[in-house]
C-alpha positions, 0 to 999 in steps of 0.5 A: 500500500505504501510501496510508492513511498518506499521505492527508490528509483536508483535501487530499481534501476540497479536491480534492472541492470543486474537482471540484464547482466545476469541475462547476458551471461545465460546461454541462448537456449536458457535466455530464450526459455526465460523470455518465453516465460517472462514476457507474457507476465510483464506489466505495463506502467501505463495500464497500472496508472490508468487503473489507478485512476479508479481509486474506488476498486483498487484495480491497480493492485489487482493488476499486479496480483496484490489481491489483499491490497486491492480488497482493502482499497475496495472495502475502504471505498465501499465503507466510505460510500456507505458512511456517506449515506448512513452516517454523517457525510463528512465521515464517508468523505474522510474515509474516501479521502484517506484512500485517495491520499494513500493511493495518490502517490502510486499514481504518480510513481506508476513507472517505478512501481511497475518497473520494480514489479517487473524486476522481481518477476524477472528474478523469480523467473530466472530462478525457476529456469532449469 
């Protein structure tokens, strides 16, 4: 949930370069096997950012397979909407505002968040090679 605040661009860039170096050292057959497994699972930062515009459902979290965070976003937003009508409206607005405040940095740092996800995916895929 707070990934957007803790990720450092330089570290993500260094991880990406380390992954490239490891891939260069692989024989062609293993590299081909890597890309065959890795490519279909890659995520696009623009898709992540577009889904993040829908704070309501936490779709950007579901996109990266972060089901618990997606459900937390969804439940908090639904709670906020319910509180708009069942309690004082400012309570519902406060809950919705809190979700937006927490998730807004992820919108602006979508490139780095998805690059980190893709790097981690690459390292996991590399480890699973025979």
